[in-house]
N, C-alpha and C positions, 0 to 999 in steps of 0.2 A: 710259399714253399721255401724252406731253408736249403742250403747247399747239401747238408747232411741228409735230409730227406730225399733230395734228388739222387744222391749217390746210392742210397739204400734201394730206391725204386729201380735204378739202373742195374744194380747187381741182381735184384730179383728178376727183372725182365731178361737179362742176359743168360742167367742160369736156367730159369724155368721155361724159356722159349724152346729150348732143345732137350731138356730132361723131361721125361714123360710124367710131369706132375701138374701141368696147366699153368701157363704164365698169366692168362686172364684171371684165373681164380686167385692167384697170389697178388696180382696188382689190385684186385678188389678187396681182398682180405687184409692185406698189410695196412692200408689206410683205415679200414673199418675197425680193425682191432686196436690200432694205435691212436685213433681219433684224429687222423690227418685229413686235410682237405684234398679234394681231387686236384692234381696238378694241372689238369686241363689238356686239351687236344694238342696244343703245340708241343708240350713235353712228350706226348705219345709219339709224335713224329720223330723226335730225337732218339727215343728208345727203339722204335721200329727200324729206323735207318741204321742204328748201331748193330742190331742183330742181323740185318740184311748184309751189312758189310762183312760181318763175321762168317756167314755161310758162303758168301761169294768168294772171299779170300781162301777159306779152307778148301773149297771145291773148285778153285780157279782152273786147275789142270783139266778136271772133268768137263767143265763148261767150255773151255777152249777146244777140247777134243770134240765135243758135240757140235759146236758152232763151226769148227774147221771142217768136220765131215759134212755138215749141211751145205757149205759153200764149196765143197770139192777140194779143200786144202788138206794139209797134213794134220794128223791128230797127235798132239804132244803126249796124250795119255798112253797111246799105243794099244788101247783097248778096242777090240772089234765091236761092231754094232753101235758106234757112238750116235750115228744118225737115227737109228732105230730107237735108242734109249731116249733121245730128245723127243721123238714123236710120242713115246709112251708117257713122258712127263707132261707134255702138252695135253694128251688125252686125260690123264689123271687129274689135271688142274681144272678141267671144265666143270665138274660137279660143285667144287668149292667156290669157283667164280660165280656160278649161277646162284648158289645159296647165299653168298655174300651180297650179291646185287639185289636179290628179292627179300632177304630175311635179316640182313645185318641190323637195320634200325629196330626191328622187333626184338632181336636177341639182346641188343644193348639196352633197351628200355624195359623189357618185361622179364628177361631171364637172368638178371644180374643179382637176384636176391641170394642171401646166404643158404637158404634151403635148396635152391636149384644147384648152387655150386657144390654143396655137400653131397647131394644125391648123385651128381655127375662124377665127382671124385670117387665115390664108393662104387658106383655101377661100372665105370670104365676100369677101375682098379681090379675088380673081380674078373672082368673080361680079359684084362692083361694077364691075370693069374692063370686063367684057363688056357690062354694061348701059349703062355710060357712053358706049360707042362707038356706040350706036344713033343713027341719023340721023332717026328719026321722033318726036322728043321735042317735041310741039307742044301736048298737051292741058293744060288748066288744071284747078284743083281743082273748079270748078263743073261739069266734065264727068264727074266720077267717078261710076261706076255700081255696082250691087250686085256684079257680077262682080269689078270692081276691088277693092272693099272686102273681099271674101272672100279674094282672093289675097293682098292686102297684110296682112290679118289673120292668115292662116295663116303668112305670113313672120314676122310679129311673134311668133307662138307659138314658132317655131324659135329665137328670140333667147334662150330659156331656157338654151340651151347657152352657157356662159361663153366669151367671145372672139368671139361672133357679132356683137354690136352690134345692138340694137333699131333704132337709127337707120339703121345701114348696110344691114341686110337689108330694111327696109321701104322705104327710098329706092330701093334696087336693084329691088325688086318694082314700085314705082311707075314706074320708068324702063322696065321690061319691058312695062308697060301704056301706054307712050308719053306719060306725063306729062312736062312740062318738069322740069328739075332742081329749080328753086325750088318748083314745085307739089308734086313728090314729097316734098320736105323739109317743106313746110308741112303736107301731109296727115299725114306721119309725126309731126310735133310735136303736131298736134291729137289724133292717135290716142294719143300718149303720156300725155295728161292723165288719162284714167280708169285707165290701168295704173299710173301713178305714185301716183295717189290710193289705189287698192286696195292697192298695196305698202306705202304709208305707214301706212294704217289697220291692215293685218295686222300689221306689225312693231310698231306702237304697242300693239296688243292683246296681243301676246306679251310686250312689256316690262311692261305692266300686270299680267299674270299672274305674271311672274317677279320683279317688283320692280326698283326702280332700283338698279343695281349700285354697290358702293363704289368710290371712286377716280375716278368720272366726275362732274364738277361741273356746276352750271348754266351756268357760263361756257364750259366745253367744248362743251356742247350748243348754246348761243347762237352761239358762234363758228362751229361747224360748219354750223349752219343758215344763218347770214348769208352766210358765204363761199360756200357751195354755191349759194345763191340768186343772188348777184351774178355769180359766174362762169358759172352756167347761163344767165342772161339774156344775158350777153355772148356766149356760145357760139351761142345761137339767133340773135341779131342778126347776128353775123359770118357764120354759114353761109348764112342766107337772102340776105344781100346778096352774098356771094361767089358763090353758085350762079346769080345773075342773069347773070354774065359768065364764071364759071370752071367747071371740070369737077371730077370726083372723083379725078383722077389723083394728086394729092398725098396723098390719104388712102389710096388703093390702095397706093402706094409705101410709105407709112408702115406699113401693116398687114403687107405682105409682109416688110419689113425687120425689124419687131418680132418677127414669127413666126419668122424665121430665127435671130434673136439668141436667142430663148428656147430654141429647139431646140439651139443651140450651147452655151448655158450649161448646159442640162440634161445634154447629152452629157458636158461637161467635169466636172460634178459627179458623174455616175454612174461616170466613169472614174477619178476621184480615189481 
């Protein structure tokens, strides 16, 4: 893997992890379309660690507030219900954690084909379009209840299927629960933190067991980590500001177009 390829993949990871277009799909499709080799598990650790840093830094005050409330300290966010919000995030994380534990190897081996990715891009894109047209999007994050957390958490578990988009399906679930677009995205990003942390630790442990592969330098790792962190932070900032005034239509259109393009390319390759 060249340094340029590593930078491209880091940008793709950083942007698509938090935009509702599926990071997994793009990290499968970019090498597939360009004929690049899989960079391997070790580079995945750098990319996941970078996006984890992005979401932790962006929501640092929120997490400090929740942890401060948990241990009886002062909450720098000044938001009421910080301890309750932390409990809801834990509750919403359980379905995805169980799905990842029991089904991740199956999803990574069986569901990574272009047809699955294209189908998920289109199906979830249509779901996002329906959710985005709802007129009762008025609830804020502070109004999230246990039922909301469970439904959004189950939606996050479905994101194990490549092409689904963890951000896309959890934001759509939030909209179906009448959260505002920004609030649905904010809860989705807060919910991403433990999942990204778990994925990073798991992949790092696997690398530790397998050993650091030859051909991948410390510079490659550092560049991937840094670029993914910066682009991930930019993606979070952009989407939260954009959804204060905008809709999901542009992302729906992108998903549908990309899904159709993938189906077309796959058809042409199979017919050749």
